[in-house]
C-alpha positions in Angstrom: 89.7 14.4 77.6 91.4 17.7 76.5 89.6 21.0 75.8 91.6 23.8 74.2 90.4 27.2 75.3 89.2 28.7 78.6 86.9 31.5 77.5 83.3 30.5 77.5 82.8 27.4 75.3 85.7 25.6 76.9 84.7 25.9 80.6 81.0 25.4 79.7 81.9 22.1 77.9 84.1 21.1 80.9 81.2 21.6 83.2 79.0 19.2 81.3 81.7 16.7 80.5 82.7 16.4 84.2 79.0 16.0 85.2 78.8 13.2 82.7 81.7 11.4 84.3 84.7 12.4 82.1 88.1 13.5 83.4 88.7 16.8 81.8 91.8 19.0 81.2 91.4 22.5 79.9 94.5 24.2 78.3 94.6 27.9 77.8 97.5 29.8 76.1 96.8 33.0 78.1 98.5 33.1 81.6 95.2 33.6 83.3 91.5 34.3 82.6 91.1 37.3 80.5 89.0 40.0 82.3 86.5 42.4 80.8 85.7 42.1 77.1 82.5 42.6 75.2 79.1 42.3 76.8 77.6 39.0 75.7 74.0 37.8 75.9 72.0 34.7 76.8 68.6 34.5 75.1 65.9 31.9 74.8 67.2 28.4 75.0 70.6 29.5 76.2 68.9 30.8 79.4 67.5 27.3 79.9 71.0 25.8 79.6 72.3 28.2 82.3 69.4 27.0 84.5 70.3 23.4 83.9 73.9 24.1 84.8 72.6 25.4 88.2 74.3 28.8 87.5 71.3 31.0 87.0 71.9 33.0 90.3 75.6 33.3 89.7 75.2 34.6 86.2 72.4 37.0 87.1 74.5 38.4 89.9 77.3 39.2 87.5 75.1 40.9 84.8 75.7 44.4 83.6 72.1 45.1 84.6 71.6 47.3 81.5 68.1 48.8 81.5 68.0 49.4 77.8 69.6 51.2 74.8 69.1 54.6 73.2 70.2 55.7 69.8 71.4 59.3 69.7 72.5 61.9 67.2 75.8 63.8 67.2 74.5 66.2 69.9 73.3 63.4 72.2 69.6 63.8 71.5 67.8 60.5 71.9 66.3 59.2 68.7 65.0 55.8 69.7 64.7 53.7 72.9 64.8 50.0 73.4 64.1 48.4 76.8 65.7 45.2 78.2 62.1 44.0 78.8 61.2 44.1 75.2 60.3 40.7 73.6 60.3 38.9 76.9 64.0 39.8 77.6 65.2 38.5 74.2 65.3 41.9 72.4 68.1 44.2 71.4 69.2 44.3 75.0 68.9 40.9 76.5 67.6 40.1 80.0 70.9 38.3 80.7 73.8 40.5 79.5 77.2 40.0 81.0 80.8 40.9 80.2 82.6 38.0 78.5 85.3 37.9 81.2 82.7 37.9 84.0 80.9 34.9 82.5 84.2 33.1 81.9 85.0 33.7 85.6 81.6 32.2 86.7 82.2 29.1 84.6 85.8 28.7 85.8 84.8 29.1 89.4 82.1 26.5 89.0 84.5 23.9 87.4 87.9 24.5 88.8 87.6 21.9 91.6 86.5 19.1 89.2 88.6 20.1 86.1 92.3 20.4 85.6 93.1 23.9 84.2 96.5 24.5 82.6 97.2 28.2 81.9 100.1 29.6 79.9 100.4 26.6 77.6 99.0 25.4 74.3 98.8 22.4 72.0 101.9 22.4 69.8 101.3 19.2 67.9 98.9 16.3 68.0 98.6 12.9 66.3 95.5 10.7 66.5 94.8 7.0 65.9 91.8 4.9 66.4 92.0 4.8 70.1 93.2 8.2 71.2 95.1 11.4 70.6 98.8 12.1 71.4 99.4 15.7 72.3 102.6 17.6 72.6 102.3 20.9 74.5 104.4 24.0 73.8 105.7 23.8 77.4 107.2 20.4 76.7 104.7 18.0 78.3 103.4 15.1 76.3 100.1 13.4 77.1 97.5 11.0 75.6 93.8 11.8 75.6 90.7 9.9 74.4 89.3 13.0 72.7 90.4 16.6 72.0 87.9 19.5 71.6 88.9 22.9 70.2 87.2 25.8 71.9 90.0 28.2 71.1 87.9 30.9 69.5 87.8 32.5 66.0 91.5 32.2 65.4 91.6 28.6 66.4 95.1 27.1 66.3 93.6 23.6 66.7 91.3 24.1 63.7 94.4 25.0 61.7 96.3 21.9 62.7 93.5 19.4 62.0 91.2 20.9 59.4 93.2 23.3 57.3 94.3 27.0 57.1 92.3 29.9 58.6 91.4 31.3 55.1 89.4 28.2 54.2 86.8 28.7 56.9 86.8 32.3 58.1 84.5 34.7 56.2 85.2 38.4 56.8 82.0 40.3 56.8 83.5 43.7 55.9 83.3 45.2 59.3 85.8 45.7 62.2 84.8 45.9 65.9 86.8 47.5 68.7 86.1 48.0 72.4 87.8 48.9 75.6 86.8 50.2 79.1 87.0 53.9 80.0 86.3 56.0 83.1 82.6 56.6 83.4 82.8 60.4 83.1 79.6 60.6 81.1 76.9 60.1 83.7 76.1 56.7 82.2 73.5 55.0 84.4 72.2 51.6 83.2 71.5 52.8 79.6 73.6 52.0 76.6 74.0 54.9 74.1 74.7 54.3 70.4 75.6 56.8 67.7 75.5 55.8 64.0 77.0 57.8 61.1 74.9 56.3 58.3 76.8 58.0 55.5 80.0 56.2 56.4 78.7 53.0 58.0 80.6 53.8 61.2 79.3 53.8 64.8 80.3 54.6 68.3 78.8 53.1 71.4 79.1 53.6 75.2 77.6 51.0 77.5 77.4 50.5 81.3 79.2 47.7 83.0 78.8 46.3 86.5 81.5 48.6 87.8 79.7 51.9 87.7 82.9 53.9 87.8 83.8 52.5 84.4 82.0 52.1 81.0 82.7 50.2 77.8 83.5 52.2 74.6 82.8 50.4 71.4 83.4 51.3 67.7 82.6 49.6 64.4 83.7 50.6 60.9 83.7 49.1 57.5 86.9 47.6 56.1 86.9 45.4 53.0 90.2 43.7 53.7 91.5 42.9 57.2 95.1 42.1 57.4 96.1 43.3 60.9 97.5 40.5 63.1 95.1 39.9 66.0 98.0 40.0 68.4 99.6 43.3 67.2 98.0 45.8 69.6 99.8 48.9 68.4 98.8 48.3 64.8 95.2 47.7 65.9 95.1 51.0 67.8 96.6 52.8 64.8 93.9 51.3 62.6 91.1 52.4 65.0 92.4 56.0 65.2 92.7 56.1 61.4 89.2 54.7 60.7 87.4 56.8 63.3 89.0 60.2 62.4 86.2 62.7 62.1 83.5 60.5 63.7 81.3 62.7 65.8 79.5 62.5 69.2 81.8 61.4 72.1 84.4 59.8 69.8 87.3 62.3 70.5 86.9 61.9 74.3 86.7 58.2 74.1 89.8 57.9 71.9 91.7 60.0 74.5 91.4 56.9 76.9 92.6 54.4 74.3 96.2 54.1 75.4 95.4 53.9 79.1 92.8 51.2 78.8 93.8 47.8 80.2 91.5 45.7 78.1 91.6 46.9 74.5 90.3 44.5 71.8 90.0 44.8 68.1 89.2 42.2 65.4 87.4 41.6 62.2 83.7 40.8 62.3 83.8 37.3 60.8 82.0 34.0 60.6 83.4 30.4 60.5 81.7 28.2 58.0 82.6 24.5 57.9 81.1 21.4 56.3 81.9 19.4 59.4 83.1 20.2 63.0 84.9 16.9 63.7 87.7 14.8 62.3 88.3 11.4 64.0 88.7 12.0 67.7 89.0 15.8 67.4 86.0 18.2 67.3 85.4 21.9 67.5 82.9 24.0 69.4 82.0 27.7 69.8 83.5 30.3 67.6 86.3 27.9 66.5 83.6 25.8 64.8 80.7 28.1 63.8 81.3 31.8 64.8 78.2 33.7 64.0 80.0 37.0 64.6 79.3 39.5 67.4 76.7 41.1 65.2 74.4 38.1 65.7 74.2 38.7 69.4 74.2 34.9 69.8 77.8 33.7 69.9 77.6 32.9 73.6 74.2 31.3 73.3 75.6 29.0 70.6 78.5 28.1 72.7 76.4 27.2 75.8 73.9 25.2 73.9 76.6 23.3 72.0 78.5 22.5 75.2 75.3 20.9 76.6 74.6 18.9 73.5 78.1 17.7 72.7 78.7 16.4 76.3 75.2 14.8 76.3 75.7 13.1 73.0 79.1 11.8 74.0 77.8 10.3 77.2 74.7 8.9 75.4 77.0 7.2 72.8 79.2 5.8 75.6 82.0 8.1 74.4 82.1 6.8 70.9 83.2 9.9 68.9 81.9 9.0 65.5 78.2 8.7 66.5 78.3 11.4 69.1 79.9 14.0 66.9 77.5 13.2 64.1 74.5 13.6 66.5 75.9 16.9 67.9 76.3 18.4 64.4 72.9 17.2 63.3 71.2 18.9 66.3 73.2 22.2 66.0 73.4 22.8 62.3 70.1 24.6 61.7 70.5 26.6 64.9 73.9 27.8 63.8 72.8 28.7 60.2 69.9 30.8 61.5 72.3 32.8 63.8 74.8 33.2 61.0 72.1 34.6 58.8 71.1 37.1 61.5 74.7 38.2 61.8 75.0 38.8 58.1 71.8 40.7 58.0 72.9 42.9 60.9 76.1 43.8 59.1 74.3 44.6 55.9 72.0 46.9 57.8 75.0 49.0 58.9 76.5 49.5 55.5 77.1 53.1 54.4 73.9 54.6 53.0 74.0 55.7 49.4 71.9 58.9 49.1 71.2 58.3 45.4 70.1 54.7 45.8 66.5 53.7 45.2 64.7 52.5 48.3 64.9 48.8 48.8 61.9 46.5 49.1 60.1 46.3 52.4 61.3 43.4 54.5 59.2 40.3 54.8 58.4 40.7 58.5 56.8 37.3 58.8 59.9 35.6 57.5 62.1 37.7 59.7 60.2 36.9 62.8 60.4 33.2 62.0 64.2 33.5 61.5 64.7 35.3 64.8 62.7 32.7 66.6 64.7 29.9 65.0 67.9 31.8 66.0 66.8 32.1 69.7 64.9 29.0 70.4 65.3 26.8 67.3 67.1 23.8 68.9 65.8 21.0 71.1 67.5 20.4 74.5 67.0 16.6 75.2 67.0 15.5 78.8 69.6 12.8 78.0 67.8 10.5 80.4 69.8 7.5 81.5 73.3 9.1 81.0 75.5 9.9 84.0 74.9 13.2 85.7 76.6 14.1 89.0 74.0 16.8 89.6 71.0 15.1 88.2 68.4 17.0 90.2 69.3 20.3 88.4 68.1 19.1 85.0 64.8 17.7 86.1 
């Protein structure tokens, strides 16, 4: 079985597929694991998946150990404080918060002895029939697999090959997000600081990471149309400088570090909306299938839960893709839709404030609470009793 993508969804799926008895190859176009990246969260049911993987201790050891978050004004005066202990560890700052690259490393370390990893290569072409998928790799190799799963993130090349062009499925939410690591010259100690300029809809954020000598700078700004190539780093840096000009607080100091940072990232805030996540013997998982956007805070949770369910349904169906993929989609769909709604609501809350606008209606807090609960815990994790599991004692 072939999995495309070695960030989080791919290695998580490889973990469960190999436990269920499959032979798994993971192909990743990057030459090695990508370090750093945005801090990602595991809330609610995703924490249970981590426990069932047997990786709770490893994941917790790699956490950012953020104590909480504080919103500040342009002078650095604290306006509001949120603790990582709020809402049982499922609040604004999650109990399990970890850099994307660190979680990817934990998952890779866990699976590398049981899974074949191929870095620096990608799927160039594939053809499927009733019994398997023939894959031609960019590096020249040709192989046949029973199934192919795309876990190659928002800009999924596999999705484009099998399901159609990027524009059919990717919904830009009108916001751009950028982040990169900087020297921690700000006395940052376990507390995330966030500055919002409500009149422009822009924000700047500085957060701690596990390496106390460094910190993560993060910016967001509105942009109606996003047409910068996600691989054109100079153009992305130019866009960031242009769109954050005049933004207050620590912004000028943070931008001074932009060109020296080894891990700069910028992309549109977007969701992937698809009627189905499979076609024949090819399926999608994670952001490639159902990105909820970073503004949902649940992209990693969706990937971890989906990996557990997809591998379990495949094993339960004795590797029949039609029935397994249908069951996987049926279990995940409502969970995905709740998280995508949270993402859209968060983006809307950051829109530039119109000083002349009439106050909007008060939110329905009961409905909002119900939505948040569905987005965190609104999916069942069956035990998949009777299917192969090489580490069966972990799930019990």
